[in-house]
N, C-alpha and C positions, 0 to 999 in steps of 0.2 A: 065847542070851546077850545081855545088853546091859551097855554101860558108862557109868560116868558119874565127872565130874571131883570130885575131892576135894581138897584145900588142901595135902592133902602128898604124895598119889599116885592110883591111879587105883583105884576099884572097880570089881570086875567082879561081875555076878550073874548067878545060875545056877538055873535052875530045877529040880526034882528031881523023879523020878517020881512021888512022891505029891505033888506041887502046890505043896511047899516051896520057899522060894529061899535059895540061901545066898551070903553076900557075903564077897567078900575084897577086900582092899585092898593092890596092890603098889606099893610106892614107887619113883618115881626110879632110886634105885639098885639095886632090884631088878631092872629094866627093862634098866638099863645092864649090869648082869651079864649078863642074857641074850643082849645086842645083843652083848656082847664076848667070849661064848663064841667056842670054835673053829670049832665047828659051824654059828654063824650064816651065812647066806647073805647077809646084807648087810652093805656096805663100812660100817662104824662108826668114830668115833673119840671120843678125848675132847681139849679143849685146857684147860689152866689160863688164869688171870688175865694172866700174861705171854705167851700164845700158844705154849707148848710143848704138845708131842703127848704125852699122858700114858697114853693106850692107843689100840691099833688093832686092827681084827678082823682073822683070817687073810684072807677075804674082800678088806679094803682092800690087805693086803699083796700077794695073787696077783693083783689087776687092776691094782696100779702095781708093783710087782715088786720091792718092796722087801723087807730083812729087817728084824725087828723091832729088832733092835739099832741099823740104820742112823737110825731113825726117831723113835726112844723120846727124848725130852728134848729133838729138834730144836726150833727154831723152827716152827711149821706154813707161815709166810708163806715159810721158804727153798724150801718145794714149789711155790709158785706161780709162775706167771708175773709178770713185774714190773708190769703192769695190773692182775692179780687181786692180787696182793700189796701194792700202795698202798691199794686200795680194801678190803684183810680188816683191815690192822694199824692205818688211818687213822680208820675208820669202822665197820664190820661189829662186829669183836672188842669196842674199849671200850665202843660203844654195849650190845653185848648185857650185857658184866659190870656197866654200871653201870644196867642196865635200863629204858634209854632206848628201848628197842624189842625185838620179841617176837622168838622165833626164827625168823621166817618161813624162804622160801625164798629162797637167793641161788645166784646162777650165779659161779661160778670157773672156772681154768682152772689146773690141777694138772698139774706135770710128772711124767712116770714116770721111773721109774730109768735107760731108755734113753735120755732126753730128747724124747721124744713128748709131746705135749700130751693129755689127757684133758678134754673139757668136762664138769662134775659143776654138776648142781644139788644144793646144799648146804641141810638142813633142821636148825637145830639150836634145843636147848633146855637153858637157865641150870640145873646141878645148884648148888645153895646148900650150903655149906659146911657139915662135921657135925664131929664129936668125931674121928672118926676118917680125914677127908678134906677138903682145903680145896674152896671153890667151883671149879665147872669145867663146862665145856661137853658135854654130848652133842650129837652130829652124825652125823646119817645124808649118805651121800654118794651118789647117782643118776647113770650113767653117760648122760649125755645129747647124748653127743661125734656122735652120727647125726642124731639131731633136730635139732643144732645147726646142721649143717651142711646139710641138709633146709632150715633156717629163712633159713639164709644165700643160698642158692641161688633160695629164692623172693624171697627180698629182692632180690637181685641180678636176677631177672626182672622184678619190679615196677618196679624202678628204671630197667632198660633199656626197658621199654614206658611209661613214664611221661616219660623222655628223648626216645623216638620218639614219643610222641605231642604232646609239645609242641615236637619240633622240625619236623615235617611241615606243609607250606603247608594241607595240607587241613584243614579245620574238622572236628572229629571231636566228635560228639554221642551220648552215652551215655545211654541209657533204660532203666528195669525193667520189670517183668513187668505192673506197673500202668500202664505209660506215661509214667511220670515222670522228669524227668531225672537222672542221678545224677553225670553227668561232662563238660565240656565242656573242651578243651584251648586253649591261648592260641589260637591261628587261631582257632576258634567263638569264643571272647569277642571278638575283632575283629571278625569276620565280623558278630555279632550286638550287639553294641555291649553284651552281659551277661558281668559276670564269672559263673565257675562256682559260686560259692558263692550269688549271687543266683539261677541258673538251678535250683540243685538242688531239687529235689520238685515245680517247676514241669513243665507240659504243654507240648512241643514245641511247638505251636500258638503260645503267649503267648511265647515267646522267638524260635522261624525263623518269623519273619514272609513270607510267599512270594505273591507277585502273580505273575498272566499277565500276559508282556510285550505282548499285543497286546491284551488286555481288560480289563487293570490288574485283574480279578476276584481276591478274594482263593484262592489254591487251597491243598490238605493239602501236607505233606512226603511223602517217600516213607516214613519212619520210621512215620508213622502208620496208610499203608498195609498196612506190612509188619505190623504188630500188629493188623493187621482191624480196626482203629478205622475207616477207609474204603473204601468198595468200590473192587473192583480197577479202577482207570481208567487211560489211557494219560495218564502225564504230561507235563507243558508240558517240552518241547526245553531251553529256556533261560529257567527263570522270573527273576522280580525279585526279590531277598532285601532286604527295606528292614530295616535295622538300628534299633536304640532311639534311634540321633541322625538317624533318617530319613534317612540316606546309603542310595542305592540301588547294588546290585552284580548284575552277570550272575553266574550261578551255574549249577553243572550239583550234582546231587544223585543220592548213592546209598544205599540201606540194603542191611543184613543183618540175620538175626533172629539171637540168641545162645540157645544149648541147651544142655541138662543132659545128663547120661548118657544118661537117657532118654528122650531127643527132647525133651523138653517144651520151649517157649518161654519164656524167664526174661527176655527184654529183646531189645534190638535196636541198631544202632549205627548213625547216619545223618552219612555222610561231605558235605562240601558245599565245590567246588571252586571259586575265584572265577576267574571267566572275563572280568571285566569289561578289564582288559589285553588281551587277546587278542579280546576283543569288538569293543574300540575300534581296536585294530591292521586287525580284518578289514573295518571298516566303512569306516576309512582308505584300504583297497587295493582297495573295492569302489568306495569313491569316487572316487578318483583314476582308476580303471580305467574309468569311466564318464561322467567329466567331465572339459572343457575346463581344464587348468591356468590360463590366464589369466585367463579369465572366469568360471572355476568354473558354467557351463551344463554341459549334457549336452554329451557329444562326437558326432563323427558316427557312430560304432559305436552307442553307445546311443539316438540317435535313430533309426539303419536299424532296431533291434530293435523300437522301440515301433510304428515305421512299420509291420512286418512284422503287429504284433498288429493293428493300424487296418485293415491290409487283411485280415487273418482275418474282423476284424469287420462289413468288409463282406459277406464270403462268407456270414454267418449274418442278412443282413437288415437292417445298423446301420447305414446311409449317411449319416447324418446328421453329419458331420466337415468338416473343413478341416484343409489344407496349405500352408504357406506356404514358399517360398526368398524371400531378403531378401538383397541382396547391396549393399552400400556406394557409395555413387556418390564419386568423386573420394577415396579412399582413398589411393592413391597417391601424392599430391600431399600429403596431409600426410607420409606416410613420408619421401619425396624432400626435402622441406622443412625438415622440424622432427626426422626421425631416428626409428629404430625404438622407440627409446621410448617418443615421444609417441605414435604410432601404437598401440603397447600400451595408454596412457593411454586414447586414445580408443576402443578396444576394448570396454575394460573399461565406459565409461561409456556406451555404446550398450546392453552388456546391460544396466546397471542399467536403461536406459529402458525395453527388454524386457520386464525382470521385472516393472515396475510397472505396464503395460499389461496384462501377460495374468491369467489367473487361475492358481489357487496348482495346479490340476488340470492345466493345459495344459502341453506340453513344448516348452520353447525351446533350441537347439542353436547351436553355434557348429560347422558343419561345416567349416570351415579357410579361414585367410585373414579375409577380411571378410567373408564368406559366414555367413548363419545361417538356421537352419529352426526353423518353429515347427509344433506338430499341435495343432489344438484339437479334443476331441471334444464330442459332442452339441451340435452347432453349425448351426444353420441354413445356409444360402447369405446370407441377407442381413445375419444380423450378423456372418459372416466378412468380408465386403463392408466392413462398418461399420467393424471391428478392421481390416481391412488399412489403409484409410484413415486411421484413426487414429494408426496406427505409422506410417506414411507422413508423416503431418502432423508429428508430432511431432520424426521426425528431421531433417526438413525445415526445421524452428525452431529446433534445436538450433544452439550456435555454441561450436566447442572453442577453448578458450584457450590456447596454447602459448606461453611469455615474452610477446614483443611481436604473435605471429603469433597471429590470430583465422581459423578454418577454418569454413566452411559445406560440411555434408556431407547428402548427400540417400541416400535408398535407394529401390532399384527391387524392388518387390515380385512374386512367381510365386503365383498363389493358385490352389489347385485345391480346389474345393468339390464334396465328394466324396456326390455323391447320386445314385451307382450303383456297381457292384460293380466291384473292381479285383482284378485277378489277384495282383500282387507287390508288394512295397512298393518295388522298384528301377522299375517302369513308374508310379509316383507321383512318385516323386522327379525322374525324367526329366519328367514331364509339369511340375510345378513349377518347375522348370531353365528346360522351356523358356517357359513363361511369362514368368520372370524375363529372361531374356535378350528376349524380345517387348517386355517394359517397358522395359528400356536402350534397344531399336532405337528404341522410338518416342519418345524425348525423356530419357530418365531420371526418377528421384523420381517414380515413379507406380505404380500397381496395374494388375498384367495378368490377367485371370480367363481359365484355360483354357479353350480349345476345342479339342475334336479336328479341328475343321475349319479350323483357325490356321493360314496358310501360314509366316508365322513362326515357329510353335513347330515345326513340320514341318522348315523348314530347319534350327534348332536341333538339334533330334533326328537329323536326317543331319546335321550337322557332329560330333555327339557321336561318332556311330559311326565317321566318317572319323577321328576322333583318337583313339580306341582303336586303328583299325588303323593307323594312323601310329607311335602309341607302340608297338604291339607289331615293325612294320616296323623301327623305332630299336634295339629291346632284338635282334630277331633278325637285323638284317642283311637282309631281303629284300624291299630296296630293289635295282634294278637299273642300273647302270650303262650307257647305249648314247652312241654317237658318230655325228655325221653329218656329211658334209662339207661345207664352204663353198668353192666354186669359182671361180676367177678367170674373168673376162669378156674383161679386154684384154689381159693378158700371160701367158705361160706361167709357172708355178711350179712346182720341183721339189717344195718341201714342202707336206704336210699342214697343211691350215687345217680346224679342226672346231669343233664344239660339243659339249660334255658335256650326255645328254637325261639325265631321271629317269623310271623307270617305279617301279611298285609290283607286285610279285608277289602273285597271291592261292594260297590250299593246290593251287591245281589247277596252277600255273606260268603262269597268264594274267597278262601284263602290262597294267595299269593306265596311261593318261594322266594326267600328274599335271594335266589340267585338272580333273580330276574329285575330287583330294583338296588341292590347294593352296590353293585359297579357304579351306576350312577351316581348314587350318593358319595362314594368316594372319590370320583373326579369331578363333582359341584361341590367337595369338600363340606357337606352337611352329614357325614356317616357320626363323625363324634357327637352332634345331636340325636343322631338315634339309639346311640350307644347309652347316652345319660337318659334317654326316655327310658330304656330297657332297665338299665340297672335301679332309677328312683323307683322304676312299678314292681321292681321285685324284692327292692327293699321296705315299699309300704306294703307288700303282702306279707312276708317274713316276720314283718314288726306287727300286724296285724293276727297273725296266726302262729305267735312265737312259740305259743303254748300247746300248739298241736304239732309242733316239729321235732318231737323226739325220736323218731321213726327215721329221720334224715340227715343223713350224715355230711353228703354234700350237695352243693348246688353251684352249678359252673356255668359264667356268663362269658359269651365273647365278647372280645374289645379288638378295634380297629388300628390299623396301624397309626392313623390319624390322631385319634384319642392317647396312645401310648406316647406320640409326641408332641402332644397339648400340654403344656404347661398350666394353662388355665382349667384343662378338664385334669389334670390329677388333684389340683386344688378341692374343684366341687364336689369329688368322690369322697376326700379327706373330711369336708363336710359334712356329706350323708351321712358318713360312718360316724360321725360323733352326733348326728340327731339323730340319729337311730335306735333303737334298742331289742336288740336281739345277737344271737351268738353268732360273732363275725366269724369262729371256727370254722362254720358251716359253708363260709363262702370260699368259691374257687375264682381267677378269673384267667380265662384262656384266651393265649396269642399269639399268633402266627409267628411262624420262626421268621418269616420275611418282615415281619412288622419289628420282630425284636433285636432282629441284628441290624435292619436300617437305622434303627433312632437307639442304637444300644445304650446311650449314656443317659436319654429318659425313660427307658424302660428298667435299667438297672437303678435309677432313683424312685421309678413307681412302685419297683417289686418292694425293694427297701422300706419305703414308708408302710405300703398295705399289711407287710408281713408284722410291722409293729401291732396290728389291731388283730392278728392270727390270720390272717386270708394266706391262700395258698393259690398257687399259681402251675397252669401245666401249658403247654409250649405248641399248639396246632401245629398239623400239618407237617410233622418231622419228620424230616428227608426230604426233602421237595428242593432245599436250596443245597449247593455246593460245598459251602463251608459247615455244614451241621453240627458234626460232630467236634469242632476246634472251639465253638460257641458252650458247647455244656460244661464247661468248666469254669467259665463267666457267670453263665446266667442260672441264679440259684433258683430252677423251680421242682414241683415236685411230683410231675407228671408228664410223660412224654407221648403225645396223640400221633401215632404214626400214619402219615398219609395215606389216604385210601388209595391209591393207585397202585401202592406196594400190597394190598389186601385182595381186592375183587377178584384179582386172577392167582391168589395164591398155592391154590390146590395145584396147579397147571405150570407154573411157571419157577422155573428152580434159581432164577436171580432174584426175584421177589422175595422167595424163601430165605436168600441168604443175605438179603438185605435187614428182613424182620430179624432173624439171627442175631445180625453184628448189633444192630439197633439195641434189642433187650439184652444183650452181653454189657455193653457202652451204659446201659441203664442200669444194670444190675451193681456194675461197679461202682457208678456215682450215685448210687442211694435213691434212685427213680424209680416209680411205677410205671408201668407203659399200658395204653391203651389203643387198641386196635379199630380205625374207624370199618365204616360200611360193611358191618359182617352181616350177610343175607343169606349163606350157605353153610349146611352144618358141618360139612367137609370142610370148609376153611377153619371154622370155631375149632373142630378136632385138633387140628393142625399148628393152630395158634395156642391153644392149652398145651399141645407138647413142644413148643420153643419156650413156653416160658410167660408168655405175654399175659399181662394181671387181669385186663377187662378187657371188655369188646362192646361194640356199641351200632347198633344198627338195626334192621327192618326182624332178623331174624327172632329175637328175643322182645323187642319191644317196638311199635309206632307212636311216634308222638303224641300226645294228648295234650287238650286242656288242664293249663297249670292248675287249676282247682281239684282236677282229678288227683293230685298228687295224696292228697289230706284223707282220700276214702280210707277204710282199714280193711277190706277184701281183697284179696290177692297180692297187697303189698311182700310180703312174706315170699310167695310164690315166685315172683319178679325179681325178689333180691337175691334169692338164693337158687340157683341152677344146680341144674344134676351135673353131677361128674363122669 
C-alpha cells in the first residue's frame, strides 16, 4: 500500500490480487474520527480557535487521569505548566490557526490530574471549518518524559564536563580518530595561544609546538604517539612548549586514547601541565643551594663536588687541569676600617674580576670569608701559571674606593697543576690551601706553585691536622689540665704556688705537650679560644672547690699574645670574673714578654682591669727580648719568670749567671719576685738560691700532675716547704 497527499485528504492506493489498483481518499475528518475512537491507542485531542478542548481520546484521559467532563470545553492552556502555557497561547495556537506555521512537533509540559508533569511531544494539524464543524486542530501527544529526563541528564553531564574542563589548570586537547583537533579547553588555549575554534580541524603538531629542552629540536606530542602516527619513543621528560606568541613554557604531557564500545580508537586526549613556575622555583633553589648568596659564585659545597669530579678524571688519565686557592690580602683592614658592608661590596667586586678573567667553562667559587677557589679544566701548567699571575696582578692593581678611603688589596694564590693522579678532592684542596699559605708566608700578593717536597706546605698541612684536632678537643673537652708546683727558695711558704699546664689527650689517652699544637693554634688564630677554655675550666674548678682551697696561695694561668691583644677576649674574662664566686686574689695570669711588648697598650689595659679584681701578673720568658729591662718600668707585674735558656746551663755558663744576677737585681729594685724555670739540677738550684732568686719551677721538685690532685692533703706541706 502506498500513500500520497491530496489537497483535502489522504489518498490510499492498494494493489489487488489481479494487479489492478484501488484508490480511496480519507479526509482529515475521517482520520480525526478514527483517532478519537475510544479504542484508538494514541493520545489525541482537538482544540478550537479559542484554544478550548473539543475532543480527547480515551488514551489521553487514561494517561493524564482526567474524566472527559473535566476537560471538554476547558482551555487547553489551563492544563499546561506556566512556561508551556505562555508559549502555547502566545505563539503556537495563534500561529497555527492563522496558517503562519505548519503543525510541526512542539514540546509541552502538561499537568496530570494529580499535579505531576508529563513531558509531551505534540504534532498538530489544522482542520479547516466545514458546514458541520468550525476550524480546529487535530493534535497527537507523545509521552517523552523519560527521553526528556535522559536528555536533561546528558545535558547536565555535558555541562559538568565542560565546566570541569574549563576549570582545570591542565591544558586539554581532544583529537578525533583522524588525528584532528576537535576541542581545546581554556587552559590549552592559554598555553598554545590558539583558540579552540581556530585549532579545530588542525593537526596537533600545527598547534602544540614542542621542542627538546637541551637540543632545541622539534619533537612530537604524546597524542601523535598515542594514535600511532609516530614511533613509540621515550618522550622528553620536560619539553618546551612554544606558543603562538613565541612564549616558551616548560610542560609535562600525557595522552590517553578514547575507545568505542568495541574497543576501537575513536580519538585521544592530550593533557599539558605547565611546569614553568615549578621549574623556575626548582632552578632558583638549585642555584641557591650551589651558589654563594653574596657573590653569586659557586659555593664551597659545589666547588668540592666539582673537585671530586676532577679527581675522578685524573684517575681516568685526564691530568691536564689546574686548581687554585685564592686568599685576599689586607681584607681585614677593609672590614675594620670601613665596616662589613664595605667588605661585602669588595668581595662582590673581586668576584666580578675573577669572572672576567676565567673562561665560561671554568669553576670559580667563594669558599668562605675572603677565600676563593678556581678549577680550570684542560689547562697545561704553563697556561695555569699565566692565568694565576694575571689574576694576582689584576687584583694587585685594583683599588677599592669607599667614601674617602681607598684600599689596596692583593691576592695570595696557591696553584696546583694537576699533572698526575690525585686520590680525592680533599687532598687536592689541601694541596692548594698549603700552596696559598706558602704564598702568604713568602710575602703575599704572589703565586706559589704546589710541590710535594715544599717544607712550607708540609708545615701548613701539619697545621691543618693540628687545627682539626684542636677543634675536636674544644668540642669534646679532650684537653687535660695539670698543675706544677712553684717552690720557694728563700723562705718557707705553707701556701701552694703553682702553674696550670695544658695537655691534649689522644684516643688512647696519651697526653700531648702544648709545644706540639700551640704553634699551629697561634698561626691559625684559634689560641685565644684555647685560653678561654682553660680559664673557664679553672674558674669552674675553683668555684666548685672554693671551700677546699685555703692551702692554695697562687694559681697561675698562661695567656697568649693573641688573647692579650683581643678586646673581645678581655670582655669575656671580665664577664667570667663577675659570674664566678671564689677568691680572685689567688689568680695570676702569665704573659710572655714578647706578647706584652707587642701588644703593650692592650696589655696595660687588660692588666689594669684585672688588678681591680685582685688578679696578679707574671711576665713569662723574661730576658728573651732585646728590650726587656726598658719595659719593666711600664708593665705593672708581680713576678718575673726568668727564661729557661739562662737556667739550664747555669752551673756551667758564667754569662747566664751574670744575666740572672742582673735580672734579680732589677726585680729587687722594682719590688718584683723572680721565678726560675726549668730547674732540674740541685747545683743549679743552689746557685739560684745564692743569687737571691725567690722561686724555682721544674722537674727537680715537682712533676706536673692532674689538677684534682692539688686537693689532696698528704704531702702538700712537704711540697710547699723545701729544705734550705
